[in-house]
N, C-alpha and C positions, 0 to 999 in steps of 0.2 A: 637456273632452272627451277621452277616451282612446281613441285610435284603435286600439290593439292590442286592447283589450277590444271594441271594436265589430267588429274583423275576426274575432276568435275567435268572437264571438257569432254570426255568420252563417257559420261553418264553417272559417275560416282558409284558407291558401292563396292562391295567385294569383288565383283567381276572386273571393274575397272582397275582396282588394286593389283589384281591377279595379272591382268594384261600388261600394266606398267611395269610390275615386277619381272614378268617373262621378257619383255622387251629390254629391260635394263640388263638381264643375265645374257640375253642374246647378244647385245652390243659389247659386254664384258668378254664373252667367249669368242666372239669374232676378232676383238682387239688382241686377245692372247694368240689366236691362231695366226693372225697376222704377223705377230712377233717371232712365233716359232717357225713360220715359213720364211722370213727373212734370214733367220738363223741358219736354217738348212741350205738355203741358196748360198749363204756366206760359207758354210762347210764344203758345199759342192765346189765353189769356186776356187777354195784353198786346196781341196783335193785334187782339182783337175790342173791345178798349177804344179802340185807335186808330182803328179803323174807325167805331165809334160817334161818336167826336169829330169825325171828318172828315165823316161825315153830318149832324151838326148843325150844322157850320161851312158845309156847302154849302148846307143849308135856309135858314141865315140870310142867305147871300149870295144865293140866290135869291129870298127874300122881299123884300130890299133892292132888287133889280133890278126885280122886279115893281112895288114901290112907286113907283120912278122912272118906269116906263113908264106906269103908271096915273095918277100923281099930277101 
């Protein structure tokens, strides 16, 4: 990517440099935000799997206790 070509394409000068710099910063921030969002979804999936396993374990424990009380 040729930064000078982009700057001259939008008119050159300080305003064009500022526009390009802000666009680049926005792109970097969006990329970082996407990475963080993916990481949070991975955390959510892991947590959800753990909660599912805990619920199943609790269900089996309650079934075992119920069997002892009734049996």
